VEXTOR-140774 format. One record per residue: x, y, z negated of N, C-alpha, C in turn; residue number from 1; chain. Coordinates in steps of 0.02 Angstrom, whole numbers, plus 32768, in hexadecimal, padded with zeros to 4 digits. Layout:
% residues N
<r><n_c1>X</n_c1><n_c2>Y</n_c2><n_c3>Z</n_c3><ca_c1>X</ca_c1><ca_c2>Y</ca_c2><ca_c3>Z</ca_c3><c_c1>X</c_c1><c_c2>Y</c_c2><c_c3>Z</c_c3><n>NUM</n><chain>A</chain></r>
...
//
This chain:
% residues 53
<r><n_c1>8020</n_c1><n_c2>7FB2</n_c2><n_c3>8022</n_c3><ca_c1>7FF4</ca_c1><ca_c2>800C</ca_c2><ca_c3>7FF7</ca_c3><c_c1>801E</c_c1><c_c2>8036</c_c2><c_c3>8000</c_c3><n>1</n><chain>A</chain></r>
<r><n_c1>8063</n_c1><n_c2>803F</n_c2><n_c3>7FD6</n_c3><ca_c1>8092</ca_c1><ca_c2>806D</ca_c2><ca_c3>7FEE</ca_c3><c_c1>80AD</c_c1><c_c2>8073</c_c2><c_c3>8026</c_c3><n>2</n><chain>A</chain></r>
<r><n_c1>80C5</n_c1><n_c2>804B</n_c2><n_c3>8029</n_c3><ca_c1>80DA</ca_c1><ca_c2>805B</ca_c2><ca_c3>8070</ca_c3><c_c1>80B3</c_c1><c_c2>807A</c_c2><c_c3>80A3</c_c3><n>3</n><chain>A</chain></r>
<r><n_c1>8088</n_c1><n_c2>806F</n_c2><n_c3>8096</n_c3><ca_c1>8044</ca_c1><ca_c2>8085</ca_c2><ca_c3>80C7</ca_c3><c_c1>805E</c_c1><c_c2>80DB</c_c2><c_c3>80EB</c_c3><n>4</n><chain>A</chain></r>
<r><n_c1>802C</n_c1><n_c2>80DC</n_c2><n_c3>8084</n_c3><ca_c1>8032</ca_c1><ca_c2>812A</ca_c2><ca_c3>8087</ca_c3><c_c1>807E</c_c1><c_c2>814A</c_c2><c_c3>8093</c_c3><n>5</n><chain>A</chain></r>
<r><n_c1>80BD</n_c1><n_c2>8137</n_c2><n_c3>8089</n_c3><ca_c1>80F2</ca_c1><ca_c2>815D</ca_c2><ca_c3>809D</ca_c3><c_c1>80E5</c_c1><c_c2>8174</c_c2><c_c3>80D8</c_c3><n>6</n><chain>A</chain></r>
<r><n_c1>80C7</n_c1><n_c2>8116</n_c2><n_c3>810C</n_c3><ca_c1>80DA</ca_c1><ca_c2>8123</ca_c2><ca_c3>8159</ca_c3><c_c1>80B3</c_c1><c_c2>816B</c_c2><c_c3>8168</c_c3><n>7</n><chain>A</chain></r>
<r><n_c1>8072</n_c1><n_c2>816D</n_c2><n_c3>8139</n_c3><ca_c1>802D</ca_c1><ca_c2>819A</ca_c2><ca_c3>8157</ca_c3><c_c1>8066</c_c1><c_c2>81F2</c_c2><c_c3>814E</c_c3><n>8</n><chain>A</chain></r>
<r><n_c1>8081</n_c1><n_c2>81F6</n_c2><n_c3>810A</n_c3><ca_c1>80A3</ca_c1><ca_c2>823A</ca_c2><ca_c3>810D</ca_c3><c_c1>80E2</c_c1><c_c2>823D</c_c2><c_c3>8130</c_c3><n>9</n><chain>A</chain></r>
<r><n_c1>80E8</n_c1><n_c2>8200</n_c2><n_c3>816F</n_c3><ca_c1>8122</ca_c1><ca_c2>8216</ca_c2><ca_c3>8170</ca_c3><c_c1>8116</c_c1><c_c2>8231</c_c2><c_c3>81B4</c_c3><n>10</n><chain>A</chain></r>
<r><n_c1>80C6</n_c1><n_c2>81F0</n_c2><n_c3>81E7</n_c3><ca_c1>80B5</ca_c1><ca_c2>8225</ca_c2><ca_c3>820F</ca_c3><c_c1>8099</c_c1><c_c2>8273</c_c2><c_c3>8208</c_c3><n>11</n><chain>A</chain></r>
<r><n_c1>8066</n_c1><n_c2>8268</n_c2><n_c3>81B4</n_c3><ca_c1>8065</ca_c1><ca_c2>82C9</ca_c2><ca_c3>81CE</ca_c3><c_c1>80A1</c_c1><c_c2>82EC</c_c2><c_c3>81DD</c_c3><n>12</n><chain>A</chain></r>
<r><n_c1>80EC</n_c1><n_c2>82D1</n_c2><n_c3>81AA</n_c3><ca_c1>810D</ca_c1><ca_c2>830A</ca_c2><ca_c3>81B4</ca_c3><c_c1>8125</c_c1><c_c2>830C</c_c2><c_c3>8211</c_c3><n>13</n><chain>A</chain></r>
<r><n_c1>8122</n_c1><n_c2>82CC</n_c2><n_c3>821A</n_c3><ca_c1>813A</ca_c1><ca_c2>82D0</ca_c2><ca_c3>827D</ca_c3><c_c1>8119</c_c1><c_c2>82EF</c_c2><c_c3>82A3</c_c3><n>14</n><chain>A</chain></r>
<r><n_c1>80C4</n_c1><n_c2>82F8</n_c2><n_c3>829A</n_c3><ca_c1>80A3</ca_c1><ca_c2>8311</ca_c2><ca_c3>82B6</ca_c3><c_c1>80A2</c_c1><c_c2>8364</c_c2><c_c3>8291</c_c3><n>15</n><chain>A</chain></r>
<r><n_c1>80B3</n_c1><n_c2>8387</n_c2><n_c3>8269</n_c3><ca_c1>80B4</ca_c1><ca_c2>83C8</ca_c2><ca_c3>8256</ca_c3><c_c1>8112</c_c1><c_c2>83EB</c_c2><c_c3>8252</c_c3><n>16</n><chain>A</chain></r>
<r><n_c1>813C</n_c1><n_c2>83AD</n_c2><n_c3>826F</n_c3><ca_c1>817B</ca_c1><ca_c2>83B6</ca_c2><ca_c3>8295</ca_c3><c_c1>816F</c_c1><c_c2>83D8</c_c2><c_c3>82EE</c_c3><n>17</n><chain>A</chain></r>
<r><n_c1>814F</n_c1><n_c2>83A5</n_c2><n_c3>830E</n_c3><ca_c1>8135</ca_c1><ca_c2>83C0</ca_c2><ca_c3>8350</ca_c3><c_c1>810C</c_c1><c_c2>83E6</c_c2><c_c3>834D</c_c3><n>18</n><chain>A</chain></r>
<r><n_c1>80D7</n_c1><n_c2>83ED</n_c2><n_c3>8349</n_c3><ca_c1>80C8</ca_c1><ca_c2>842C</ca_c2><ca_c3>833F</ca_c3><c_c1>80E3</c_c1><c_c2>846C</c_c2><c_c3>8322</c_c3><n>19</n><chain>A</chain></r>
<r><n_c1>810C</n_c1><n_c2>8464</n_c2><n_c3>8316</n_c3><ca_c1>813C</ca_c1><ca_c2>8496</ca_c2><ca_c3>82F0</ca_c3><c_c1>815C</c_c1><c_c2>84BA</c_c2><c_c3>8326</c_c3><n>20</n><chain>A</chain></r>
<r><n_c1>8186</n_c1><n_c2>847E</n_c2><n_c3>8337</n_c3><ca_c1>81AF</ca_c1><ca_c2>8468</ca_c2><ca_c3>8378</ca_c3><c_c1>8195</c_c1><c_c2>849A</c_c2><c_c3>83DC</c_c3><n>21</n><chain>A</chain></r>
<r><n_c1>8147</n_c1><n_c2>848D</n_c2><n_c3>83C7</n_c3><ca_c1>8113</ca_c1><ca_c2>848E</ca_c2><ca_c3>840E</ca_c3><c_c1>811D</c_c1><c_c2>84E5</c_c2><c_c3>840C</c_c3><n>22</n><chain>A</chain></r>
<r><n_c1>8109</n_c1><n_c2>84F6</n_c2><n_c3>83C2</n_c3><ca_c1>8101</ca_c1><ca_c2>853A</ca_c2><ca_c3>83B9</ca_c3><c_c1>812F</c_c1><c_c2>855D</c_c2><c_c3>83C6</c_c3><n>23</n><chain>A</chain></r>
<r><n_c1>8174</n_c1><n_c2>8558</n_c2><n_c3>83AF</n_c3><ca_c1>819E</ca_c1><ca_c2>855F</ca_c2><ca_c3>83B8</ca_c3><c_c1>81C5</c_c1><c_c2>857D</c_c2><c_c3>83EF</c_c3><n>24</n><chain>A</chain></r>
<r><n_c1>81B5</n_c1><n_c2>8539</n_c2><n_c3>8426</n_c3><ca_c1>819C</ca_c1><ca_c2>8559</ca_c2><ca_c3>847F</ca_c3><c_c1>817C</c_c1><c_c2>858D</c_c2><c_c3>848C</c_c3><n>25</n><chain>A</chain></r>
<r><n_c1>8135</n_c1><n_c2>856C</n_c2><n_c3>8479</n_c3><ca_c1>8116</ca_c1><ca_c2>85B0</ca_c2><ca_c3>8495</ca_c3><c_c1>8120</c_c1><c_c2>85F4</c_c2><c_c3>848D</c_c3><n>26</n><chain>A</chain></r>
<r><n_c1>80F9</n_c1><n_c2>8617</n_c2><n_c3>84C8</n_c3><ca_c1>811B</ca_c1><ca_c2>864F</ca_c2><ca_c3>84E4</ca_c3><c_c1>80DF</c_c1><c_c2>8676</c_c2><c_c3>8487</c_c3><n>27</n><chain>A</chain></r>
<r><n_c1>80C1</n_c1><n_c2>867D</n_c2><n_c3>845D</n_c3><ca_c1>80A2</ca_c1><ca_c2>8672</ca_c2><ca_c3>843A</ca_c3><c_c1>80B4</c_c1><c_c2>8662</c_c2><c_c3>83EB</c_c3><n>28</n><chain>A</chain></r>
<r><n_c1>80D0</n_c1><n_c2>869C</n_c2><n_c3>83CA</n_c3><ca_c1>80F8</ca_c1><ca_c2>867C</ca_c2><ca_c3>8395</ca_c3><c_c1>80A2</c_c1><c_c2>865A</c_c2><c_c3>8391</c_c3><n>29</n><chain>A</chain></r>
<r><n_c1>808D</n_c1><n_c2>8669</n_c2><n_c3>8371</n_c3><ca_c1>8049</ca_c1><ca_c2>8636</ca_c2><ca_c3>8339</ca_c3><c_c1>7FF7</c_c1><c_c2>860E</c_c2><c_c3>8371</c_c3><n>30</n><chain>A</chain></r>
<r><n_c1>7FFC</n_c1><n_c2>85E2</n_c2><n_c3>836D</n_c3><ca_c1>7FAF</ca_c1><ca_c2>85CF</ca_c2><ca_c3>8390</ca_c3><c_c1>7F83</c_c1><c_c2>85B8</c_c2><c_c3>8378</c_c3><n>31</n><chain>A</chain></r>
<r><n_c1>7F4D</n_c1><n_c2>858E</n_c2><n_c3>8381</n_c3><ca_c1>7F29</ca_c1><ca_c2>858C</ca_c2><ca_c3>834B</ca_c3><c_c1>7F23</c_c1><c_c2>853F</c_c2><c_c3>8344</c_c3><n>32</n><chain>A</chain></r>
<r><n_c1>7F22</n_c1><n_c2>8518</n_c2><n_c3>830D</n_c3><ca_c1>7F02</ca_c1><ca_c2>84C0</ca_c2><ca_c3>8308</ca_c3><c_c1>7ED5</c_c1><c_c2>84DD</c_c2><c_c3>830D</c_c3><n>33</n><chain>A</chain></r>
<r><n_c1>7EC2</n_c1><n_c2>8485</n_c2><n_c3>8331</n_c3><ca_c1>7E66</ca_c1><ca_c2>8492</ca_c2><ca_c3>8310</ca_c3><c_c1>7E47</c_c1><c_c2>845B</c_c2><c_c3>82CA</c_c3><n>34</n><chain>A</chain></r>
<r><n_c1>7E93</n_c1><n_c2>8449</n_c2><n_c3>82C8</n_c3><ca_c1>7E74</ca_c1><ca_c2>841A</ca_c2><ca_c3>826C</ca_c3><c_c1>7E97</c_c1><c_c2>83B7</c_c2><c_c3>8297</c_c3><n>35</n><chain>A</chain></r>
<r><n_c1>7EA4</n_c1><n_c2>83AE</n_c2><n_c3>825B</n_c3><ca_c1>7EB5</ca_c1><ca_c2>8373</ca_c2><ca_c3>8261</ca_c3><c_c1>7E93</c_c1><c_c2>8334</c_c2><c_c3>8230</c_c3><n>36</n><chain>A</chain></r>
<r><n_c1>7E9F</n_c1><n_c2>8306</n_c2><n_c3>8239</n_c3><ca_c1>7E75</ca_c1><ca_c2>82CC</ca_c2><ca_c3>8204</ca_c3><c_c1>7EA9</c_c1><c_c2>82B6</c_c2><c_c3>81DA</c_c3><n>37</n><chain>A</chain></r>
<r><n_c1>7E94</n_c1><n_c2>82C2</n_c2><n_c3>8195</n_c3><ca_c1>7ED6</ca_c1><ca_c2>8288</ca_c2><ca_c3>8164</ca_c3><c_c1>7EBD</c_c1><c_c2>824B</c_c2><c_c3>8146</c_c3><n>38</n><chain>A</chain></r>
<r><n_c1>7EB9</n_c1><n_c2>821D</n_c2><n_c3>8158</n_c3><ca_c1>7ECC</ca_c1><ca_c2>81DE</ca_c2><ca_c3>8135</ca_c3><c_c1>7ED4</c_c1><c_c2>81BE</c_c2><c_c3>80EC</c_c3><n>39</n><chain>A</chain></r>
<r><n_c1>7EA6</n_c1><n_c2>81E0</n_c2><n_c3>80D2</n_c3><ca_c1>7EC4</ca_c1><ca_c2>81A0</ca_c2><ca_c3>8070</ca_c3><c_c1>7ED8</c_c1><c_c2>8172</c_c2><c_c3>806C</c_c3><n>40</n><chain>A</chain></r>
<r><n_c1>7F06</n_c1><n_c2>815C</n_c2><n_c3>8023</n_c3><ca_c1>7F20</ca_c1><ca_c2>8109</ca_c2><ca_c3>8023</ca_c3><c_c1>7EC4</c_c1><c_c2>80E9</c_c2><c_c3>8028</c_c3><n>41</n><chain>A</chain></r>
<r><n_c1>7E93</n_c1><n_c2>80F0</n_c2><n_c3>800E</n_c3><ca_c1>7E51</ca_c1><ca_c2>80F9</ca_c2><ca_c3>8018</ca_c3><c_c1>7E44</c_c1><c_c2>80E1</c_c2><c_c3>8055</c_c3><n>42</n><chain>A</chain></r>
<r><n_c1>7E62</n_c1><n_c2>80F4</n_c2><n_c3>8089</n_c3><ca_c1>7E3C</ca_c1><ca_c2>80EB</ca_c2><ca_c3>80D5</ca_c3><c_c1>7E0C</c_c1><c_c2>811A</c_c2><c_c3>80DC</c_c3><n>43</n><chain>A</chain></r>
<r><n_c1>7E02</n_c1><n_c2>815D</n_c2><n_c3>80A0</n_c3><ca_c1>7DC8</ca_c1><ca_c2>817C</ca_c2><ca_c3>80C5</ca_c3><c_c1>7DF2</c_c1><c_c2>81E2</c_c2><c_c3>80EB</c_c3><n>44</n><chain>A</chain></r>
<r><n_c1>7D9F</n_c1><n_c2>81E8</n_c2><n_c3>810B</n_c3><ca_c1>7DE2</ca_c1><ca_c2>8203</ca_c2><ca_c3>8150</ca_c3><c_c1>7DD7</c_c1><c_c2>825D</c_c2><c_c3>8136</c_c3><n>45</n><chain>A</chain></r>
<r><n_c1>7DEA</n_c1><n_c2>8280</n_c2><n_c3>8121</n_c3><ca_c1>7E0C</ca_c1><ca_c2>82CC</ca_c2><ca_c3>8107</ca_c3><c_c1>7DEF</c_c1><c_c2>8304</c_c2><c_c3>8151</c_c3><n>46</n><chain>A</chain></r>
<r><n_c1>7DDC</n_c1><n_c2>8352</n_c2><n_c3>8150</n_c3><ca_c1>7DED</ca_c1><ca_c2>8351</ca_c2><ca_c3>8195</ca_c3><c_c1>7DF6</c_c1><c_c2>8399</c_c2><c_c3>816F</c_c3><n>47</n><chain>A</chain></r>
<r><n_c1>7E36</n_c1><n_c2>8399</n_c2><n_c3>8177</n_c3><ca_c1>7E48</ca_c1><ca_c2>83DD</ca_c2><ca_c3>8197</ca_c3><c_c1>7E57</c_c1><c_c2>8420</c_c2><c_c3>81B4</c_c3><n>48</n><chain>A</chain></r>
<r><n_c1>7E46</n_c1><n_c2>844F</n_c2><n_c3>818E</n_c3><ca_c1>7E19</ca_c1><ca_c2>8481</ca_c2><ca_c3>81DA</ca_c3><c_c1>7E60</c_c1><c_c2>84B1</c_c2><c_c3>81F5</c_c3><n>49</n><chain>A</chain></r>
<r><n_c1>7E65</n_c1><n_c2>84A4</n_c2><n_c3>8244</n_c3><ca_c1>7E7E</ca_c1><ca_c2>84E9</ca_c2><ca_c3>8243</ca_c3><c_c1>7EAB</c_c1><c_c2>8515</c_c2><c_c3>8222</c_c3><n>50</n><chain>A</chain></r>
<r><n_c1>7EF1</n_c1><n_c2>8533</n_c2><n_c3>823B</n_c3><ca_c1>7EFB</ca_c1><ca_c2>855D</ca_c2><ca_c3>8237</ca_c3><c_c1>7F3F</c_c1><c_c2>8587</c_c2><c_c3>8248</c_c3><n>51</n><chain>A</chain></r>
<r><n_c1>7F4E</n_c1><n_c2>85D5</n_c2><n_c3>8240</n_c3><ca_c1>7F85</ca_c1><ca_c2>85B6</ca_c2><ca_c3>8272</ca_c3><c_c1>7FBB</c_c1><c_c2>85C7</c_c2><c_c3>8248</c_c3><n>52</n><chain>A</chain></r>
<r><n_c1>7FFC</n_c1><n_c2>85AC</n_c2><n_c3>8295</n_c3><ca_c1>803D</ca_c1><ca_c2>85A7</ca_c2><ca_c3>827E</ca_c3><c_c1>805B</c_c1><c_c2>85D6</c_c2><c_c3>828D</c_c3><n>53</n><chain>A</chain></r>
//
C-alpha cells in the first residue's frame, strides 16, 4: 500500500514538473490549468480545481 502511495506522489510531482517545463517554454509566463484528479490511498478521486502557474 505504501509503495502505491509513493508512486502516486512521484507521478503527481512528475506532472507538476512537466507542467512547469511547458509553462517555461510557453510565450506567456502563466497559463490556466483546468484541474486534475488526485486519487487518495482509499481509491477515492478528488478534483483539484485549476489554478494559475
